[in-house]
C-alpha positions in Angstrom: -58.3 -10.7 40.2 -55.8 -13.2 38.7 -57.4 -15.9 36.7 -56.0 -19.5 36.6 -54.1 -20.5 33.5 -56.0 -23.5 32.1 -53.9 -23.9 28.9 -53.0 -27.4 28.2 -50.1 -28.9 26.2 -52.6 -29.4 23.3 -53.5 -25.7 23.4 -49.8 -24.8 23.3 -49.2 -27.1 20.3 -52.2 -25.7 18.5 -51.1 -22.1 19.1 -47.6 -22.9 17.8 -49.0 -24.4 14.7 -51.2 -21.4 14.2 -48.3 -19.0 14.6 -46.2 -20.8 12.0 -49.0 -21.3 9.6 -50.1 -17.7 9.6 -46.6 -16.4 9.3 -46.0 -18.6 6.2 -49.4 -17.8 4.8 -49.1 -14.0 4.9 -45.3 -13.5 4.6 -44.0 -16.7 3.0 -42.1 -18.4 1.5 -39.8 -18.5 4.5 -37.1 -20.8 5.8 -37.2 -22.7 9.0 -34.4 -20.6 10.4 -36.3 -17.3 9.7 -39.5 -18.6 11.3 -37.9 -18.6 14.8 -37.4 -14.9 15.1 -40.6 -14.2 13.2 -42.8 -16.3 15.6 -40.8 -16.2 18.8 -40.7 -20.0 18.9 -37.6 -22.2 19.6 -35.9 -24.1 16.8 -37.2 -27.3 18.3 -40.8 -26.1 18.3 -40.4 -24.9 14.7 -39.0 -28.2 13.6 -41.8 -30.1 15.2 -44.6 -27.9 13.8 -43.1 -27.8 10.3 -42.7 -31.6 10.3 -46.3 -32.1 11.4 -47.8 -29.6 8.9 -45.7 -30.9 6.0 -46.7 -34.5 6.8 -50.4 -33.4 6.7 -49.8 -31.8 3.3 -50.5 -28.3 4.6 -46.9 -27.1 3.9 -44.6 -27.8 0.9 -41.1 -26.9 -0.2 -40.8 -23.7 -2.3 -37.1 -23.9 -3.4 -33.9 -23.0 -1.8 -31.9 -19.9 -1.2 -28.2 -19.3 -0.5 -27.3 -18.4 3.1 -24.3 -16.3 4.2 -21.5 -18.9 3.8 -23.6 -21.8 5.2 -25.7 -24.5 3.7 -28.6 -23.4 1.3 -31.9 -23.0 3.1 -35.1 -24.6 2.0 -38.1 -22.3 1.8 -41.5 -23.3 2.9 -44.9 -22.2 1.8 -48.6 -23.1 2.3 -49.8 -25.7 -0.2 -52.6 -24.2 -2.2 -54.3 -27.5 -2.8 -54.4 -28.5 0.9 -57.7 -26.9 1.5 -60.7 -25.3 -0.3 -63.0 -22.6 0.8 -66.4 -21.3 -0.4 -67.4 -17.6 -0.2 -71.0 -16.4 -0.6 -72.1 -12.8 -1.1 -75.8 -12.1 -0.7 -75.8 -8.9 -2.6 -78.3 -6.4 -3.8 -78.9 -7.8 -7.2 -77.5 -11.3 -7.1 -76.1 -14.1 -5.0 -72.4 -14.7 -5.9 -70.8 -18.0 -4.9 -67.0 -18.7 -5.4 -64.8 -21.6 -4.6 -61.2 -20.9 -3.8 -58.1 -22.9 -3.0 -56.2 -22.2 0.2 -54.3 -19.2 -1.2 -57.6 -17.6 -2.5 -57.2 -18.4 -6.2 -60.7 -18.7 -7.7 -61.5 -22.2 -8.9 -65.2 -21.8 -9.8 -67.9 -19.2 -9.7 -71.7 -19.1 -9.9 -73.8 -15.9 -10.1 -77.5 -16.2 -9.5 -79.7 -13.1 -10.0 -82.3 -12.3 -7.3 -84.9 -11.5 -10.0 -88.5 -11.5 -8.9 -87.8 -13.5 -5.7 -86.0 -10.6 -4.1 -85.0 -11.2 -0.5 -87.6 -13.8 0.2 -85.8 -16.0 2.7 -86.6 -19.3 1.0 -85.6 -17.8 -2.3 -82.2 -16.7 -1.0 -81.5 -20.0 0.7 -82.4 -21.8 -2.5 -80.0 -19.6 -4.5 -77.1 -20.2 -2.1 -77.8 -24.0 -2.2 -77.8 -24.0 -6.0 -74.7 -21.8 -6.2 -72.8 -24.1 -3.8 -73.9 -27.2 -5.8 -72.7 -25.5 -9.0 -69.2 -24.6 -7.9 -68.7 -28.1 -6.3 -69.8 -29.7 -9.5 -67.6 -27.5 -11.7 -64.4 -27.8 -9.7 -65.0 -31.2 -8.0 -62.7 -30.6 -5.0 -61.8 -33.5 -2.8 -64.5 -33.7 -0.1 -61.9 -34.0 2.8 -60.3 -30.7 1.7 -63.4 -28.5 1.8 -62.8 -26.5 5.0 -66.0 -24.4 5.2 -68.5 -21.9 3.7 -68.6 -18.3 4.6 -71.7 -16.2 3.9 -71.8 -12.4 3.8 -75.2 -10.9 4.4 -76.8 -7.4 4.9 -78.0 -6.7 8.4 -77.1 -7.5 12.0 -75.9 -11.0 12.7 -76.6 -12.4 16.1 -74.8 -15.6 17.1 -75.7 -15.7 20.8 -78.4 -18.4 20.6 -78.3 -22.2 20.2 -79.6 -22.1 16.6 -76.5 -20.3 15.3 -76.4 -17.1 13.3 -79.7 -15.2 13.2 -80.0 -12.3 10.8 -81.9 -9.1 11.5 -82.0 -7.3 8.1 -84.4 -4.5 8.6 -83.7 -3.0 5.1 -84.5 -6.3 3.4 -87.4 -7.4 5.5 -85.6 -10.0 7.6 -86.7 -10.2 11.2 -84.7 -12.7 13.2 -84.1 -15.1 10.3 -82.3 -18.3 11.5 -80.2 -18.3 8.4 -77.5 -20.6 9.7 -80.0 -23.3 10.6 -81.8 -22.9 7.3 -78.6 -23.3 5.3 -77.4 -26.3 7.3 -80.7 -28.1 6.4 -80.6 -26.9 2.7 -76.9 -27.8 2.2 -77.0 -31.1 4.0 -77.2 -33.1 0.8 -74.5 -31.0 -1.0 -71.7 -31.1 1.6 -69.5 -33.8 3.1 -69.6 -34.2 6.9 -67.7 -31.7 9.0 -67.9 -28.7 6.7 -68.4 -25.7 8.9 -70.7 -22.8 8.0 -70.1 -19.1 9.0 -72.5 -16.2 8.5 -71.3 -12.6 8.9 -72.3 -9.1 8.0 -71.2 -8.2 4.5 -69.4 -5.0 5.5 -67.3 -7.0 7.9 -66.4 -9.6 5.3 -65.3 -6.8 3.0 -63.3 -5.3 5.8 -61.5 -8.6 6.6 -60.6 -9.1 3.0 -59.1 -5.6 2.6 -57.2 -5.9 5.9 -55.8 -9.3 5.0 -55.1 -9.0 1.3 -55.8 -5.4 0.2 -55.4 -1.8 1.1 -55.7 -2.3 4.8 -52.6 -4.4 5.3 -50.4 -3.0 7.9 -53.0 -0.6 9.4 -53.9 -0.9 13.1 -56.9 1.5 12.9 -59.0 1.6 9.8 -62.5 2.0 8.3 -63.6 0.0 5.3 -66.7 1.3 3.6 -69.1 -0.9 1.7 -70.9 1.4 -0.8 -73.5 -0.5 -2.8 -77.3 0.0 -2.9 -76.8 1.1 0.7 -73.7 2.0 2.7 -72.1 0.2 5.7 -68.7 0.3 7.4 -66.3 -2.1 9.1 -64.4 -0.6 12.0 -60.9 -1.9 12.8 -59.4 -0.8 16.1 -55.9 -2.0 17.3 -55.9 -4.5 14.5 -59.2 -6.1 15.5 -62.5 -5.9 13.7 -65.2 -4.4 15.8 -68.1 -6.8 16.7 -69.0 -9.6 19.0 -71.9 -12.1 19.3 -74.2 -9.2 18.2 -72.2 -8.6 15.0 -73.5 -5.8 12.9 -70.1 -4.2 12.1 -71.1 -0.5 12.2 -74.6 0.4 10.9 -73.1 3.6 9.7 -75.5 3.9 6.9 -78.3 4.4 9.4 -76.8 7.3 11.3 -78.9 10.5 10.9 -77.5 13.2 8.6 -80.6 15.2 8.0 -83.3 15.7 10.7 -86.8 15.1 9.1 -84.9 14.3 5.9 -85.6 11.7 3.2 -87.2 8.4 4.2 -84.6 5.6 4.3 -85.4 2.1 3.2 -85.0 1.1 6.8 -88.1 3.3 7.5 -86.3 6.1 9.5 -86.0 9.7 8.2 -82.7 11.3 7.3 -80.3 8.3 7.3 -77.0 8.6 5.5 -78.1 5.7 3.3 -81.0 7.8 2.1 -78.6 10.2 0.5 -75.4 8.3 -0.2 -76.5 4.8 -1.3 -76.8 3.9 -4.9 -80.5 3.2 -4.6 -81.1 6.7 -3.2 -78.7 8.2 -5.7 -80.7 6.9 -8.6 -84.0 7.9 -6.9 -82.8 11.5 -6.5 -81.7 11.7 -10.1 -85.2 10.5 -11.2 -86.8 13.1 -9.0 -84.6 15.8 -10.6 -86.0 14.8 -14.0 -83.8 11.9 -15.3 -85.6 9.9 -18.0 -84.7 6.4 -17.0 -86.7 3.5 -18.4 -88.9 1.6 -15.9 -87.2 -1.6 -14.6 -83.7 -0.5 -15.4 -81.2 -2.3 -13.1 -79.5 -0.2 -10.4 -76.0 -0.8 -11.7 -77.0 0.2 -15.2 -78.7 3.3 -13.8 -75.6 4.4 -11.9 -73.5 3.9 -15.1 -76.0 6.1 -17.0 -75.7 8.8 -14.3 -71.9 8.8 -14.5 -72.0 9.0 -18.3 -74.3 11.9 -18.1 -72.3 13.8 -15.5 -68.9 12.9 -17.1 -69.2 12.2 -20.8 -66.3 10.7 -22.7 -63.5 13.2 -22.9 -64.5 15.2 -19.9 -62.1 15.5 -17.0 -63.0 12.9 -14.4 -61.6 14.9 -11.5 -64.4 16.1 -9.2 -65.1 19.7 -9.9 -63.9 19.6 -13.5 -65.6 22.2 -15.6 -66.8 19.8 -18.2 -68.6 21.2 -21.3 -71.9 21.5 -23.1 -72.4 17.8 -23.1 -72.3 17.6 -19.3 -75.7 17.0 -17.7 -75.7 19.6 -14.9 -78.4 17.8 -12.9 -76.5 14.5 -12.9 -73.4 16.4 -11.9 -75.2 18.1 -9.1 -76.6 14.8 -7.8 -73.1 13.3 -7.8 -71.6 16.4 -6.1 -74.3 16.2 -3.4 -73.6 12.5 -2.9 -69.9 13.2 -2.5 -70.6 15.8 0.2 -73.0 13.5 2.2 -70.4 10.7 1.9 -67.6 13.0 3.1 -69.7 14.3 6.0 -70.5 10.7 7.0 -66.9 9.8 6.9 -66.1 12.8 9.1 -68.2 11.2 11.8 -66.1 8.0 11.6 -62.9 10.1 11.6 -64.0 12.0 14.8 -65.2 8.8 16.6 -62.5 6.3 15.7 -59.4 8.3 14.6 -58.6 5.8 11.8 -55.3 6.1 10.0 -56.8 4.7 6.8 -60.3 4.7 5.2 -61.0 2.5 2.2 -64.1 2.8 0.0 -65.2 -0.4 -1.7 -68.4 -2.0 -2.9 -69.5 -2.0 -6.6 -71.0 1.6 -6.4 -68.0 3.0 -4.5 -65.5 1.6 -7.0 -67.6 2.7 -9.9 -68.1 6.3 -8.6 -64.7 6.6 -6.9 -62.7 7.9 -9.8 -65.2 10.8 -10.2 -66.0 11.8 -6.6 -63.0 10.6 -4.5 -61.3 14.0 -4.4 -64.5 15.7 -3.4 -65.2 13.1 -0.8 -61.8 13.7 0.7 -62.3 17.5 0.7 -65.7 17.3 2.4 -64.5 14.7 5.0 -61.6 17.0 6.0 -63.9 20.1 6.1 -66.5 18.4 8.4 -64.0 16.5 10.6 -61.9 17.8 13.5 -58.6 19.0 12.2 -56.3 16.8 14.3 -57.7 13.4 13.3 -58.4 14.6 9.7 -54.8 15.4 9.2 -53.8 11.8 10.0 -56.1 9.9 7.8 -55.9 8.8 4.2 -59.0 8.0 2.1 -58.5 5.7 -0.8 -60.5 3.1 -2.9 -60.4 -0.5 -1.9 -58.0 -2.7 -3.9 -59.9 -6.0 -4.2 -62.6 -5.1 -6.7 -66.3 -5.6 -6.5 -65.9 -9.3 -5.5 -64.3 -8.4 -2.2 -67.3 -9.4 -0.1 -67.1 -12.9 -1.5 -63.3 -13.1 -0.8 -63.9 -11.8 2.7 -66.7 -14.4 3.3 -64.2 -17.2 2.3 -61.8 -15.8 4.9 -64.2 -16.8 7.7 -63.5 -20.6 7.3 -59.9 -19.7 6.6 -59.6 -17.9 9.9 -61.2 -20.9 11.7 -58.6 -23.2 10.0 -55.8 -20.9 11.3 -57.3 -20.9 14.8 -57.4 -24.7 14.8 -53.7 -24.8 13.9 -54.3 -26.0 10.4 -56.6 -28.8 11.2 -60.0 -29.5 9.7 -63.0 -29.5 12.1 -64.0 -33.1 13.1 -67.0 -34.4 11.2 -69.1 -35.0 14.3 -68.4 -31.6 16.0 -71.4 -29.5 17.0 -70.8 -25.8 16.8 -70.3 -24.4 20.3 -73.0 -22.2 21.9 -71.5 -19.2 23.7 -71.6 -20.0 27.4 -72.8 -17.4 29.8 -70.8 -16.6 33.0 -72.2 -18.3 36.0 -73.1 -15.0 37.7 -75.3 -14.0 34.8 -77.6 -17.1 35.3 -77.8 -16.4 39.0 -78.8 -12.7 38.5 -81.4 -13.7 35.9 -82.8 -16.2 38.2 -83.2 -13.6 41.0 -84.8 -11.1 38.6 -87.4 -13.7 37.6 -88.6 -14.3 41.2 
C-alpha cells in the first residue's frame, strides 16, 4: 500500500545539508563544483547549503586548486573546532573517557580503573561522571560546541521505553539498568543544556568506528569482532549496522560451541566466550599449570602467556616450531583459542556471507600477530567453501581505543542527521511511537 509523502521543505533542506556535510566530512576537501555530482544536488542547492553551513562556522575554506582552463576552485572542508564530542568506553578493567574535536582528533583523555568497585552501577556512573568532568576541565571546550556524549557498554541496550536506554548486561550482573536516566542525573551539573546522551553496545561502537574510519571503509557486508575479556561482534549488512530498539549487536560470544562444555560467565555451558575470551584464556592456562600470581591483571596475564608461547626471537607466525624456550602448554592454549575463534567466525561466515571480517579489541590486537594465520585457516576449514572463498580476515586498524572513538561517533551521527545543527537545549529525547494497530491489538488481548 502506498504511503503518503509527508516530507516538508524543512525536511528537504535538512537532508540537503546532511548530504553535503557527510560528503565533505568523509571525502573532503572538495570544491562546490564537485559536490553537485557527488551528492546529486543542483548547483543552486549546493550554493545555499554551503553558504548556510559556512555562516554557522561548520565549513571553512581549505585552499584553492587550478581547474582545466577556468578560474581556480576553492576547496571546502569541515571546521574541526565547530563541534566537540565525548566518547566513553565502559571496559573490562577501566572506564575510558575521551574528548574529540569534530574530525576526531583527541583533545583530552581520562582513564579510571574499575578497581574494587567492579561493575557496581553506582560506581560505573560515578566513574563516567568524573571522567567527563576531567576532560571538560582539561580541554575547556566552548559549551555551545559540545554536541553530545556517546557511551559504549557491554550487554543488550534497549531503547524502547520512556526512560531511554536500559542495559541488560548478564555477564556483568546488570538487569534492566536504566543507564541513560542515571547518567542524565549524574551529569546534569557537568554539562550545558542541550547536550545529548547516547548509549550503545560496545561491539557496535567498535564496528561503527571501523566502518567509518578504519578497515571497514568501502565494505557493504562486514563483521567486526570485539575480542577483550569476552567476545562480541558487530554485523554490517548492505552498509547498515544490525540492530534496532533492542540493540545488542550480535551476542556472538554466547553462541554454543561445546555442548555441556565450560561454564561461561553468563552462566550457560559451552559458550564461545568460555573458550575464546581473554578471561577464559587465562583461566585455561592456569588450569594447565601456569604459575601466575594472585591478583594479576588480565592484560598482564595475557602478555605473560604470549611471552611464554612466543619468547623473543621465536617466529611469531602461528605454527612456528619455536625452540626449547617455548612453553608448550601456553602454545597449546593459544592454538586451541585460535581454533575456537576460527570456528566461531565460520558460523558468522555461513550466516552473513561477509566480504570482510575485522578483529579488534585489546586482546584481539595483542594476540592477532601470533594467531591470525591460524584463525584464518580454521575459519576456512569450518565454513562453507563458497562464502569462505570470498571473505578476508584482518585485524582492526584503529587500535585498542576504537570503542571510545566509536562511542563518539554516536553524537556525530546525530549531528549529521540534523543537517549539522545542534539539538535545541529544551528538546526532550523522543520515545519510539508504536503503530496505532499495535495499541488496538494489545487492548483486545487485555480484555
